[in-house]
C-alpha positions in Angstrom: 112.7 74.6 58.3 112.4 71.3 59.7 114.0 67.8 58.6 113.1 66.9 55.1 110.9 63.8 55.4 111.2 61.1 52.3 109.4 58.8 50.6 109.7 56.4 47.5 106.6 57.9 46.2 104.7 61.1 46.6 100.8 61.5 45.0 100.1 64.9 44.8 96.1 65.1 45.0 93.7 62.8 46.9 91.0 62.9 44.5 89.8 60.1 42.5 93.1 59.9 40.6 95.5 60.1 43.8 93.2 57.4 45.4 94.0 55.0 42.5 97.3 55.6 41.7 97.8 54.7 45.5 95.8 51.4 45.3 98.0 50.2 42.4 101.2 51.3 44.4 99.7 48.9 47.4 99.2 46.3 45.1 102.0 46.4 42.8 104.8 48.0 44.5 104.1 46.9 48.1 108.0 47.5 48.5 107.5 51.4 47.7 107.0 53.6 50.9 104.4 56.5 49.5 102.2 59.2 50.9 99.4 61.4 49.3 99.8 65.3 49.8 96.5 67.0 49.8 96.0 70.7 50.2 92.3 70.4 51.1 91.0 69.2 54.2 89.1 66.3 52.9 89.4 63.5 50.0 87.6 63.4 46.8 88.9 66.6 44.9 86.3 67.6 42.5 83.7 65.7 44.4 84.6 67.5 47.6 85.2 71.0 45.9 81.9 71.5 43.8 79.0 72.5 45.6 76.5 73.5 42.7 72.8 72.0 42.8 72.5 68.4 41.4 76.4 67.7 40.7 76.7 64.5 39.5 78.7 62.3 37.3 78.2 62.6 33.5 79.8 59.1 32.8 78.5 55.8 33.9 79.5 54.8 37.4 80.4 51.3 36.5 83.6 52.8 34.4 84.0 56.2 36.4 84.3 54.1 39.6 87.3 51.8 40.3 88.2 49.0 38.3 89.2 47.2 42.1 85.8 48.4 43.6 83.3 48.4 40.9 80.2 50.3 41.2 77.3 47.7 42.3 74.4 49.7 42.0 72.0 49.6 38.4 71.9 53.3 38.8 74.7 54.5 36.4 74.9 58.3 37.3 75.4 59.0 40.9 75.1 62.2 42.8 78.4 64.2 43.9 77.3 63.1 47.7 77.0 59.2 46.4 80.4 59.6 44.7 82.2 61.1 47.4 80.7 58.6 50.1 81.9 56.0 47.7 85.4 57.5 47.3 85.8 57.7 51.4 84.7 53.7 51.5 87.1 52.9 48.9 90.1 54.6 50.8 88.9 53.3 54.3 88.8 49.3 52.7 92.0 49.9 51.2 94.0 51.5 54.2 94.9 54.6 51.8 93.1 57.1 54.1 96.3 56.8 56.7 98.5 57.5 53.7 97.1 61.1 53.1 98.6 64.0 54.6 95.8 66.8 54.6 96.7 70.4 54.5 99.8 70.4 52.8 99.8 72.6 50.1 103.0 72.3 47.8 104.6 75.7 47.0 107.4 74.5 45.0 108.8 70.9 43.4 112.3 71.0 42.5 114.1 67.9 40.9 117.7 67.7 41.6 120.2 65.2 39.4 122.5 65.2 42.2 120.4 63.0 44.3 118.2 62.0 41.8 115.0 63.1 43.9 112.2 65.6 44.0 112.6 68.4 46.8 108.8 69.7 47.6 108.3 72.7 49.8 104.9 73.2 51.5 103.5 76.7 51.9 104.0 75.9 55.6 107.7 75.7 55.0 107.8 71.7 55.7 110.1 70.0 53.3 109.6 66.2 51.7 111.3 64.4 49.2 110.5 61.4 46.7 112.4 59.3 44.2 109.0 59.5 42.1 106.6 62.1 42.1 102.8 61.4 40.6 100.7 64.4 39.5 96.8 63.7 40.3 95.6 67.4 40.6 93.3 67.3 37.6 93.2 69.5 34.6 91.3 72.5 35.7 92.2 75.4 38.0 90.7 75.3 41.4 91.5 79.1 41.8 89.9 80.8 38.6 87.3 79.3 36.6 86.6 80.7 33.0 84.4 84.0 34.0 84.2 86.0 30.6 83.2 89.6 31.3 80.0 90.4 29.9 78.7 93.8 28.5 76.8 96.0 30.9 77.4 93.4 33.5 77.8 96.2 36.4 74.2 97.4 35.5 72.8 93.9 36.5 72.0 94.4 40.2 71.9 90.8 41.4 74.4 88.0 41.7 76.3 86.8 38.5 77.8 83.2 40.3 80.0 80.8 38.6 79.0 77.1 39.6 82.8 76.7 40.7 81.9 79.2 43.4 78.3 77.9 44.4 78.1 78.2 48.1 74.8 77.2 50.7 73.9 80.9 50.5 73.4 80.7 46.8 70.7 77.7 47.4 68.9 80.1 49.5 69.1 83.2 47.2 67.5 81.4 44.2 64.4 80.6 46.1 61.3 81.8 44.4 63.8 84.1 42.1 63.6 84.2 38.1 67.2 82.7 37.6 69.0 82.9 33.9 71.6 80.1 33.2 74.5 81.2 30.7 76.0 78.1 29.3 75.0 74.8 27.6 77.5 72.3 28.7 76.9 69.6 31.2 77.1 71.8 34.6 74.2 73.8 32.9 72.3 70.4 31.9 72.5 69.5 35.4 71.9 72.5 37.5 68.6 73.5 35.2 66.5 70.4 36.4 67.8 70.7 39.7 66.9 74.2 40.4 63.7 74.4 38.2 61.2 73.6 41.5 62.7 76.0 43.9 63.2 78.9 41.4 60.0 81.0 40.3 61.5 80.3 36.5 64.7 79.3 34.9 65.9 80.3 31.7 68.8 78.4 29.7 70.8 81.3 27.6 72.7 79.3 25.0 75.2 80.6 22.6 75.7 76.8 21.2 73.3 74.0 21.2 74.5 70.6 22.7 73.7 66.9 22.3 71.9 65.7 25.3 70.7 62.1 25.7 68.1 61.2 28.1 69.5 57.8 29.9 67.4 55.7 32.1 67.8 56.2 35.8 68.0 52.5 36.3 70.2 50.6 33.9 67.8 47.6 33.1 70.3 45.4 31.8 72.7 46.0 34.7 69.7 45.4 37.2 68.7 42.0 35.3 72.9 40.9 35.9 72.6 42.1 39.6 69.2 40.1 40.3 70.5 36.8 38.5 74.1 36.6 38.7 76.4 36.6 41.6 77.4 39.9 42.6 81.3 39.4 41.6 80.2 38.2 38.2 77.5 40.7 37.6 79.5 43.7 38.6 82.3 42.8 36.1 80.0 42.3 33.2 78.1 45.5 33.7 81.4 47.3 33.8 82.7 45.6 30.4 79.2 46.1 29.1 79.6 49.7 29.7 83.3 49.9 28.6 82.3 48.0 25.2 79.0 50.4 24.5 80.6 53.6 25.1 83.3 52.8 22.8 81.2 51.5 20.2 78.9 54.4 20.5 81.8 56.9 20.4 83.2 55.1 17.2 79.5 55.2 15.8 79.2 59.1 16.3 82.7 59.5 14.7 82.7 57.6 11.9 79.0 57.9 10.9 78.3 61.5 12.1 75.2 62.3 10.2 73.4 59.0 11.2 74.2 59.9 14.7 73.2 63.2 14.7 69.7 62.3 13.3 69.4 59.5 15.7 70.3 61.8 18.9 68.2 65.0 17.5 65.4 62.6 16.8 65.6 61.5 21.1 66.1 64.9 22.0 62.7 66.2 19.8 60.7 63.0 21.5 61.4 64.8 24.7 60.1 68.2 24.0 57.8 68.0 20.8 54.6 68.5 22.9 55.8 71.8 23.8 58.0 73.0 20.9 57.4 73.1 17.1 60.0 71.7 15.1 61.2 75.2 14.2 61.7 76.0 17.6 63.5 72.8 18.5 66.0 73.2 15.7 66.8 76.7 16.8 67.6 75.2 20.3 68.9 71.7 19.7 71.0 72.0 16.8 74.5 71.9 17.8 76.9 73.2 15.0 79.3 70.3 15.5 78.8 66.6 15.3 78.3 64.3 18.1 81.8 63.9 20.3 83.5 66.7 18.8 82.5 68.4 22.1 81.5 66.5 25.4 78.0 64.6 25.1 75.4 65.5 28.1 73.8 62.8 29.5 70.2 63.6 31.4 69.2 60.9 33.7 65.5 59.9 33.1 65.6 62.8 30.9 65.3 65.1 33.6 66.6 68.2 31.8 63.8 68.2 29.3 60.9 67.7 32.1 61.2 71.4 33.2 60.6 72.5 29.6 57.6 70.6 29.1 56.1 71.9 32.4 56.8 75.4 31.7 59.3 75.8 34.5 62.2 76.5 32.1 62.7 77.9 28.9 65.8 78.2 26.3 66.9 81.1 24.7 69.5 80.8 21.8 71.7 83.5 20.2 74.5 85.9 21.5 74.3 88.1 24.4 74.1 92.0 23.6 74.1 93.3 27.1 73.2 92.7 30.7 70.5 95.1 31.9 69.0 96.2 35.2 66.4 93.4 34.8 68.7 90.6 33.5 70.0 90.1 29.7 69.1 91.3 26.4 70.2 89.5 23.5 71.5 90.5 20.1 68.4 89.3 18.5 66.6 91.8 20.7 64.9 89.0 23.1 64.8 89.9 26.6 65.6 87.5 29.5 64.3 88.9 33.0 66.2 87.2 35.8 66.9 88.0 39.6 69.8 86.1 39.7 72.5 84.8 36.6 74.3 81.9 37.2 77.3 82.0 34.6 78.1 78.3 33.6 80.8 79.5 31.2 83.3 76.7 31.9 86.5 75.7 33.4 89.9 77.4 33.0 92.5 74.6 32.4 95.8 74.9 34.9 98.4 77.6 34.0 101.3 75.1 34.8 99.7 71.6 33.6 99.9 69.0 35.5 101.9 70.7 38.3 98.7 73.0 39.1 99.8 76.1 41.6 103.3 74.7 42.2 106.5 76.3 41.0 108.4 73.7 39.2 112.4 73.6 38.7 114.5 70.8 36.8 118.0 71.1 38.3 117.6 74.8 38.6 115.8 75.5 35.3 112.0 76.9 35.5 109.5 74.1 34.1 107.2 76.0 31.7 104.3 74.0 30.4 104.0 75.0 26.9 107.8 74.0 26.3 107.1 70.5 27.0 105.4 67.5 25.1 103.0 64.9 26.4 104.5 61.3 26.2 101.6 59.1 26.0 99.4 61.1 28.0 100.9 59.9 31.1 104.5 61.5 31.2 106.3 64.6 30.2 109.4 65.1 27.9 112.5 66.4 30.0 110.9 65.9 33.4 112.5 63.0 35.0 110.4 60.6 37.6 107.4 61.9 37.1 103.7 60.9 36.0 100.5 62.3 35.6 97.1 61.3 35.3 94.6 63.4 32.9 91.7 61.3 32.1 89.9 60.5 28.8 87.6 63.3 27.5 85.7 60.7 25.3 85.3 58.1 28.1 85.3 58.0 31.8 88.3 59.9 33.4 88.8 56.5 35.8 89.6 54.4 32.7 92.6 56.6 32.0 93.8 56.9 35.9 94.0 52.9 36.0 95.8 52.7 32.8 98.4 55.3 33.9 98.7 53.8 37.5 99.4 50.6 36.3 101.8 51.7 33.7 103.5 53.6 36.6 103.7 50.7 38.6 105.5 48.5 35.5 107.6 51.3 35.4 108.8 51.3 39.2 109.2 47.6 39.2 111.6 47.8 36.1 113.6 50.5 37.6 114.0 48.9 40.6 115.0 45.3 39.1 117.5 47.3 36.8 118.7 49.7 39.6 117.6 52.8 37.5 117.8 55.9 39.3 116.3 58.3 36.8 114.0 57.8 33.8 112.8 60.7 31.5 111.1 60.9 28.3 113.4 62.4 25.5 112.4 63.0 21.9 114.8 61.8 19.4 115.0 64.3 16.5 115.5 61.7 14.0 111.6 61.2 14.5 110.7 64.3 13.6 107.9 64.9 15.7 105.4 67.6 14.9 104.1 69.5 17.6 100.4 70.0 18.0 97.9 71.7 20.3 96.2 69.5 22.9 92.6 69.5 22.3 92.0 66.0 24.1 90.2 64.9 20.9 87.7 67.7 21.3 86.8 70.9 20.0 85.7 72.3 23.5 86.3 75.6 24.3 88.6 75.1 27.8 91.1 73.1 25.5 91.2 75.7 22.8 91.7 78.6 25.4 94.6 76.9 26.9 96.0 75.8 23.4 99.1 78.5 24.0 99.9 77.2 27.8 99.5 73.8 27.8 102.2 70.8 27.0 102.0 69.8 23.0 101.1 66.5 21.8 102.9 65.0 18.9 101.7 63.6 15.8 103.0 60.2 16.2 103.3 57.6 19.1 104.4 57.9 21.8 103.9 61.8 21.7 100.3 61.2 20.7 98.0 59.2 22.7 95.3 59.1 25.7 92.5 59.4 23.4 91.4 55.8 23.1 90.8 53.3 25.9 90.7 50.1 24.3 94.1 51.2 22.1 95.9 52.6 25.5 94.7 49.2 27.5 96.5 47.3 24.7 99.5 48.9 24.3 100.3 50.3 27.9 98.6 48.3 30.2 98.1 44.7 29.1 101.4 43.8 27.2 104.9 44.4 28.9 106.4 47.6 29.8 106.6 50.0 27.0 109.9 52.1 27.1 109.8 53.9 23.6 111.6 57.4 23.8 112.4 56.6 27.6 116.0 57.7 28.8 117.2 55.7 31.7 120.2 56.6 33.9 121.3 53.7 36.4 122.0 54.3 39.9 126.0 54.9 40.6 126.1 54.2 44.0 127.7 50.5 44.6 125.6 47.8 46.4 127.5 46.9 49.8 
């Protein structure tokens, strides 16, 4: 055991959230010492971790990129490689890279009210402490994706690989092979067009169809602004255009679902009508839910549909009966031949959200996520001096990271000015808050599966939030500091 090193603030995770929080700490609280603790050997989080074919953003980069380093290209959907390069460049430019401590895996984090500090122990035995802790570890488990066991799986002789466990060897193994992709979410929609040229044939096996929109690879409006306006002006217009159009489209889908469904399905049918009858299209492209009740998938330049038109990929919709020696047999009797199966069956949320794999205690009491409640989607009740980032599900992740980071810096400045040593969201019994499952505003499977283990949401503000960017922006960022339901404890030490 060595000497415990102390900072005013510690940020857990050097992905897009951690870098965003670090920037705002430097910008708005330059008096605060901080470090980023990252267990991996590289920054980037998701974008360094996932290796599956064609990994890319599923939000436009004008809003998925940082507000302090706005995406310049007129290409709104970026590859994982491009995003990682962008994150490295951003961290270098702001001097954030020097603040990252790589290879630091936090095994435990303990809050002690005796000194109003978080005490963290690394798996290596190294000890660190801080006054304010920020969880920027995302929301899914790096250790265990959602991998349901399929009937007869042991009979199938080929590889069955979840995209979260993809390696370079998998890239080689699919060449010239018949590949089946199980799933219809953003990952499956991304992988299909990116392996259709190397595989002999690709079959997408889906239980539930998805809404998929073909989006121009180059945004013509963004390109126009880039060509005719000064760069500093163009990027800001492009960002706000993307924010407002995204918010308006979401509102349109939720307020007029019937009209939106007709419009979106019309766009999908236009992509495949040369090779699919209306009946076949209806079978494969009629989701049993309204647009934006689950994540909406984007296909740059309609790349998902091209292999279907070209005969390189086919779709099978229905329930899997069993794996066989030659592939997959559907309950409807259809046989899917496969040498290699990609199980794009989704993510698993962290068991101890938002503390990832850390064992956490508050004054000796073990933290159990499902016993707590989310405060404005950025803090946890009864957990002192702690904030976290969980991005939007219906807009870009980074928009929420920005709101969270700005709120945290306002809170830190308030605490410093008022000599506050401890702040903690606290539910007032008089408010009669009804606890509800946290869904992110979606009916997606990964939230439904985690309903029993996630912290709860409340039925009213400030325990209900984090679902509407413009509302959160007005309430948490643009105005003064919102302190509803926060308990402040002053520093008892006298100034000398």
